[in-house]
C-alpha positions in Angstrom: -6.7 28.1 18.0 -4.3 25.3 19.1 -1.0 24.6 17.4 -2.3 21.2 16.2 -5.5 22.7 14.7 -3.5 25.4 13.0 -0.9 23.0 11.7 -3.5 20.6 10.2 -5.4 23.5 8.7 -2.1 24.4 6.9 -1.7 20.9 5.7 -5.2 21.0 4.1 -4.4 24.3 2.5 -1.1 23.0 1.0 -2.8 19.9 -0.3 -5.3 22.0 -2.2 -2.7 24.3 -3.6 -0.2 21.8 -5.0 -0.2 21.7 -8.8 -1.7 18.3 -9.5 -0.9 18.6 -13.2 2.8 18.5 -12.4 2.3 15.2 -10.5 0.6 13.8 -13.5 3.4 14.8 -15.8 6.0 13.3 -13.4 4.1 10.0 -13.2 3.9 9.7 -16.9 7.6 10.7 -17.3 8.5 7.8 -14.9 6.3 5.4 -16.9 8.4 6.3 -19.9 11.6 5.9 -17.8 10.5 2.3 -16.9 9.7 1.5 -20.5 13.2 2.5 -21.5 14.8 0.6 -18.6 16.1 3.8 -17.1 17.3 4.2 -13.6 16.1 6.6 -11.0 18.6 8.3 -8.6 16.9 9.8 -5.6 18.8 12.5 -3.7 18.1 14.0 -0.3 19.9 15.0 2.8 18.8 15.1 6.4 15.2 14.2 6.8 14.9 14.1 3.0 17.6 11.3 3.0 15.3 9.2 5.1 12.5 10.0 2.7 14.7 9.1 -0.2 15.3 5.6 1.2 11.6 5.0 1.7 10.9 6.3 -1.8 13.5 4.0 -3.3 11.7 1.0 -1.7 8.3 2.1 -3.1 9.5 2.7 -6.6 11.4 -0.5 -6.8 8.7 -2.7 -5.2 5.5 -1.0 -6.3 6.5 0.6 -9.6 9.3 -1.8 -10.5 11.7 0.9 -11.4 15.4 0.4 -10.7 16.0 3.1 -8.1 18.8 4.1 -5.8 19.5 6.6 -3.0 23.2 7.3 -2.6 22.7 8.0 1.1 21.7 4.4 1.7 25.3 3.4 1.2 26.8 4.9 4.3 30.3 3.4 3.7 30.7 5.1 0.3 29.0 8.2 1.5 31.3 8.7 4.4 34.4 7.6 2.5 33.7 10.2 -0.2 32.9 12.9 2.4 36.2 12.1 4.2 38.4 11.9 1.2 36.8 14.2 -1.4 34.4 16.4 0.4 30.6 16.6 1.0 29.8 18.7 -2.0 30.6 16.1 -4.6 29.2 12.9 -2.9 26.2 12.8 -5.3 27.8 13.9 -8.5 30.6 11.3 -8.1 27.9 8.7 -7.5 26.3 9.6 -10.9 29.7 9.4 -12.6 30.6 5.9 -11.2 27.0 4.7 -12.1 27.6 5.9 -15.6 24.3 7.7 -15.5 23.0 8.6 -18.9 20.2 10.3 -20.8 18.0 7.3 -20.3 18.1 7.8 -16.5 16.6 10.4 -14.1 17.4 12.2 -10.9 14.7 13.0 -8.3 15.5 15.5 -5.7 13.8 15.7 -2.3 14.8 18.9 -0.5 13.4 21.8 1.5 15.4 24.5 -0.4 16.6 22.6 -3.4 20.2 23.7 -3.0 21.8 27.1 -3.0 25.5 27.7 -3.7 25.5 31.3 -2.6 24.0 30.4 0.8 26.1 27.3 1.0 23.1 25.1 1.5 22.9 21.6 0.0 25.7 22.3 -2.4 25.9 18.6 -3.1 22.5 18.7 -4.7 23.6 21.6 -6.9 26.7 19.7 -8.0 24.7 16.6 -8.7 22.2 18.5 -10.9 25.0 20.1 -12.8 26.4 16.6 -13.5 22.9 15.4 -14.4 22.5 18.2 -16.9 25.9 17.4 -18.5 24.8 13.8 -18.8 21.3 14.7 -20.1 19.3 13.1 -17.3 15.7 14.1 -16.7 15.5 16.0 -13.4 12.5 15.9 -11.1 12.0 17.3 -7.6 9.8 17.9 -4.6 10.9 21.0 -2.8 9.7 23.7 -0.5 11.2 26.7 -2.2 10.7 28.1 -5.7 14.0 30.1 -5.6 16.4 27.1 -5.1 18.6 25.4 -7.7 16.3 22.4 -8.1 13.3 24.6 -8.9 15.3 26.5 -11.5 16.7 23.6 -13.5 14.3 20.7 -13.0 12.2 19.4 -15.9 9.3 19.0 -13.6 9.2 20.1 -9.9 6.5 20.1 -7.3 6.7 23.2 -5.1 5.2 22.7 -1.7 3.5 26.0 -1.0 4.8 28.0 2.0 1.7 28.9 4.1 3.7 29.5 7.3 7.4 30.5 7.3 7.8 28.8 10.7 6.9 25.4 9.2 8.6 25.3 5.8 10.8 22.3 6.7 8.1 20.4 8.4 5.6 20.8 5.6 8.1 20.3 2.8 9.4 17.0 4.2 6.0 15.8 5.1 4.6 16.5 1.6 7.5 14.8 0.0 5.9 11.6 1.2 2.4 12.6 0.2 3.5 13.5 -3.3 5.7 10.5 -4.0 3.0 8.1 -2.7 0.5 9.9 -5.0 2.9 9.3 -7.9 3.9 5.7 -7.2 0.2 4.7 -6.9 -0.7 6.4 -10.2 -2.7 3.9 -12.3 -0.3 4.2 -15.1 2.7 3.6 -12.9 1.7 1.1 -10.3 3.0 -2.4 -11.2 2.2 -4.5 -8.2 -0.6 -4.4 -5.6 0.5 -3.3 -2.1 0.0 -5.8 0.7 -3.0 -4.4 2.5 -4.8 -3.5 -0.8 -4.2 -7.0 -2.0 -5.6 -8.5 1.2 -8.7 -6.3 1.0 -9.4 -7.4 -2.6 -8.9 -11.0 -1.7 -11.4 -10.8 1.1 -13.9 -8.9 -1.0 -13.7 -11.6 -3.7 -14.6 -14.5 -1.4 
């Protein structure tokens, strides 16, 4: 079997194993967040930071939720890294934003943070701050033993079907999962461009 065939078979297996009920609960939680004018802080590093930026766009434009990714502000991110250290870049953002119990944090991460292994400690510190401030915590991660999976109110675990592809599958399914959520009938607030064009053509 070729690498490509094996990889795509793994994708299909993961899609079938993801807990769809968790996605439903997250979507409805975000509906409530919007009703209460809450903000959504989306945290990710590396490839997950790029996904966080895309996710912010979708939740602001499609779901009309006030959303932010701290990694989008490269000036503040690098200033804080230089002056205060990488571990606190997200927790300090939450403090300055005066994040409160009406807001939520959404983590995109492969491991979800692990202090003992010194991996994504900034996510751990951010979630500690979020807990102190009583924010709801959501996540899409590739490990069930990381900090996010342990403390989140709702978390989607991307199943590991091949240890060699944990990162690839976790980061890929972040996009699959958040698109599923943002297009949930209870959450979607505006019609996406191509769907709108299709409906317009069909109504002629």
